Phi, psi and omega in degrees: 000139179206155172273144181204170173271115186246125180292147180264344183209178185296319181297316179296322177299319182296313183290332176291319178295331179283349177077025182252007174267123179285074186304325177300323179293321179295316180298317181292310187290309182288322179295315179298313182293319181297312180298313182296323182293314180293320178295317179297317177300322179289317182295323183279344181090021181298311186290327177294317181293319181285348177295337179278351181138170184289150182219155169282163178298322180295317179295319180295318179299320178295320181291322184267354184059050180240169181290128186303310182293318178297323178295317178297321178297317178298317180298319179295322177294318178296327175297315180296330179268010171083014184258342182225141173259139181242134178211121178052043176077008179239154188235148175213161177296138170289169179300323180296313181291322180299325181279314192255335189249333179290125185303331183278352180289145179294337180259009188302136173249028182306311181296325178293323177295320177297322176298315180295332175297318175299320179294320178297322176302321178290322179298334181299335180251023184300323180298323178288327176298316180291322182294320188252339185079005180276113187269172178287329181051064182299324189275328186239006175280182182273076184242144180245205184300335181297335174259311187295329179297295179295331180298306183286322177296321178294314177298322179298319177297316180292334183281341188298321181296306181285340186301315180296318179297317181296317180295328178286320189274334177276119185263115174263154180294158182299337181264011183297126182234332190232128180234133175252122181252102186274118180072022184267050192315317184285344174080359184291326179294311180299317181298320180294318179291322178293325176293327180284324184241100188301334182270359187274140169235150187234152170237127177261122175258116181207172184296151184308317180294340181281335190297308181297325179293313180296320179298322178294320180295314181295321179297319179297328178278359179074026184242015185296336181282345183240349178238106181254163184239149172222127182280134177171154175275122184301339182282338184233335182285153175290145180261355182077188182218165173077021179283143174281333182207140173238124176259132171233088188252123177054042181241323186306322183290353176264001186243153172287164178305320180294320179291327177295316178297319179295322179296320177297320178291321177298320178297318180299319180289325185283335184276145172282162179304131183087356179291160186252131168260131177231123178247131172240128185203146168292137183247150171280105183237138177212155174249115189056242182254013182257135176246132182283177186293324178297318177294323178297317179297315181298319181301307187284327179294316182299318181289317185296322184268333187227354182072021182237210182200168171282140185252149175295153179304316183298323179294316180294319176300322180298320177297319180294316179298316182295335179280354176098014178281158177232175177058038184285131175220154179232150175203167183240128182290151178298320186270010176205069187297343177270001181257161174228143174249130176242121178248144179205159182246135177282000000 
């Protein structure tokens, strides 16, 4: 899947084939405006307000305490980007927005959009990050609930689709009772495995600011009795022993190569004989010298937020092999084709 400049008619197709359309300018201008418009609508509560029924721009501005003309302009932009329908001067959520953007929808990605808004704020200074190498350092910087709240809630929303598939496809032994979820702050991975295996209980090891946010998410899902939290930095805190399964999901890209090798060794020590290590990670994948858009996003995001990068599958397998694991296999989930799963046995 990729974003692209797509012609609407034969003439546009022809001029694109002739190479006279400045597609980078279209991508920058429309991509920037589209992302900013949807993020602003989410931050302001537009989709939540319109979930109750259609409103005029004036009525919406009064409800949101926003500028009337600016509100109408935002609504018209959202209409152009497919998020709002307009009829006789009144606005309502499009089917797309009602499903994915309205906070009350069961499929809502509202929190994920807020997370991407934080990421977009960081991208605004990407040139300075590249110039100086000074990263945002989301995980170990001086950040409070204003980042950790939308960050973990957003990641949790994005995790829901693949979580069920991963819990179904990863086979734990019939006697599995204890699972360690390393860096799994939002708790959705642990909750999915506990739902799949009724006798299983999980412990999430994550940084101190992540713990209260994750505990609230898990409690809301009704899993607080089976998913517990422990505050600690995975690089220095003890991982314990005798675990039936260790999950390291979307964590490797936040670590240096040396830290990744150490994490694989820690997992080997923490697992009981026959226990399962499962890694889920965005991979650096390319065909010859070409990197796709998903890979491009992973590359720049990993460096900007953590000063690291997405790693090739072979590199990650190498760390697992060097730690002494056997029966290593890899596969790619349906709901995350740019991701790779690595399973191994202690």
